[in-house]
C-alpha positions as CSV (number, residue, x, y, z in Angstrom):
1,M,-13.6,-13.5,-13.8
2,N,-11.3,-12.1,-11.2
3,I,-11.2,-8.3,-10.9
4,H,-7.7,-6.9,-10.6
5,L,-7.0,-4.8,-7.5
6,T,-6.2,-1.8,-9.7
7,D,-9.8,-1.8,-11.0
8,K,-11.2,-1.5,-7.5
9,K,-11.7,1.6,-5.4
10,C,-10.9,1.9,-1.7
11,V,-13.9,2.0,0.6
12,A,-13.9,4.1,3.7
13,C,-13.3,1.9,6.8
14,E,-14.5,3.2,10.1
15,G,-13.8,0.0,12.0
16,G,-16.2,-2.7,13.1
17,I,-14.9,-5.2,10.6
18,P,-12.2,-7.8,11.3
19,P,-8.8,-7.5,9.7
20,L,-8.0,-9.9,6.9
21,T,-7.1,-13.4,7.8
22,K,-3.8,-15.0,6.7
23,E,-5.8,-16.9,4.0
24,E,-7.4,-13.7,2.7
25,I,-4.0,-12.0,2.7
26,S,-2.6,-14.9,0.7
27,A,-5.3,-14.5,-1.9
28,F,-4.4,-10.8,-2.5
29,K,-0.6,-11.2,-2.2
30,P,0.0,-12.5,-5.8
31,Q,-1.3,-9.2,-7.2
32,V,1.4,-7.3,-5.2
33,P,4.2,-9.8,-5.1
34,V,7.0,-7.4,-4.2
35,W,5.2,-6.1,-1.1
36,E,6.2,-7.7,2.2
37,V,3.7,-8.8,4.8
38,S,4.8,-7.9,8.3
39,S,5.4,-10.8,10.7
40,D,2.3,-9.9,12.7
41,A,0.3,-9.7,9.4
42,K,-0.9,-6.2,10.3
43,S,0.8,-4.3,7.5
44,I,2.5,-4.6,4.1
45,S,5.4,-2.5,3.0
46,R,7.7,-2.0,0.1
47,Q,11.0,0.0,-0.3
48,F,11.7,1.9,-3.4
49,V,15.2,3.2,-4.4
50,F,15.7,6.2,-6.7
51,K,18.8,7.8,-8.3
52,D,18.4,11.0,-6.2
53,F,16.4,13.0,-3.8
54,K,14.4,14.8,-6.5
55,E,13.1,11.5,-8.0
56,A,12.3,10.1,-4.6
57,L,10.4,13.2,-3.6
58,A,8.5,13.2,-6.9
59,F,7.5,9.6,-6.2
60,V,6.3,10.4,-2.7
61,N,4.1,13.1,-4.2
62,K,2.6,10.7,-6.7
63,V,1.9,8.2,-4.0
64,G,0.3,11.0,-2.0
65,A,-2.0,11.9,-4.9
66,I,-3.1,8.3,-5.3
67,A,-3.7,8.0,-1.6
68,E,-5.8,11.2,-1.6
69,E,-7.8,10.0,-4.6
70,E,-8.5,6.6,-2.8
71,G,-9.1,8.1,0.6
72,H,-6.6,5.7,2.1
73,H,-3.3,7.0,3.4
74,P,0.0,5.1,3.9
75,D,2.9,5.8,6.1
76,I,5.7,7.1,3.9
77,K,9.3,7.5,4.9
78,L,11.9,9.1,2.7
79,F,15.3,8.3,4.1
80,E,19.0,8.4,3.1
81,Y,18.0,11.0,0.5
82,K,16.9,8.5,-2.2
83,N,15.0,5.7,-0.5
84,V,11.2,5.6,0.1
85,L,9.5,3.1,2.4
86,V,5.7,2.8,2.0
87,T,3.8,1.0,4.7
88,L,0.1,0.2,4.4
89,S,-2.3,-0.8,7.2
90,T,-5.8,0.0,8.1
91,H,-5.5,1.7,11.4
92,A,-9.3,1.6,12.2
93,I,-9.1,-2.2,12.4
94,N,-5.5,-2.5,13.6
95,G,-4.6,-4.7,10.6
96,L,-4.9,-5.2,6.9
97,S,-8.0,-4.7,4.8
98,E,-8.6,-5.0,1.0
99,N,-7.9,-1.2,0.8
100,D,-4.3,-1.8,1.6
101,F,-3.8,-4.2,-1.2
102,I,-5.8,-2.0,-3.6
103,L,-3.5,1.0,-2.8
104,A,-0.4,-1.2,-3.1
105,A,-1.4,-2.4,-6.5
106,K,-2.1,1.2,-7.7
107,I,1.3,2.3,-6.3
108,D,2.9,-0.5,-8.2
109,T,1.6,1.1,-11.5
110,L,3.7,4.2,-10.9
111,P,6.9,4.4,-13.0
112,I,10.0,4.0,-11.0
């Protein structure tokens, strides 16, 4: 039985492990289909569009709460007053880890 990413918990990464391979990324990608893998396969990102600044900011705060709970923190950019870009990467390994996909899947559960 496959465990869905939303049922997992991020595990602290202090480095010393290799980033995910393209094959491993491909295995996780179907669970976060809207997220885009960067051309260098070192990050994943997704843009969200809201009706106004208030909704965008509320979403940023919800993402922040999930990130704190998971102990894994994305780069979040709120721009043009209603757009939010979330980028995930595991900086300690200069690439992607399972944590990035876990957090992306949990962000995808937020109402938009």
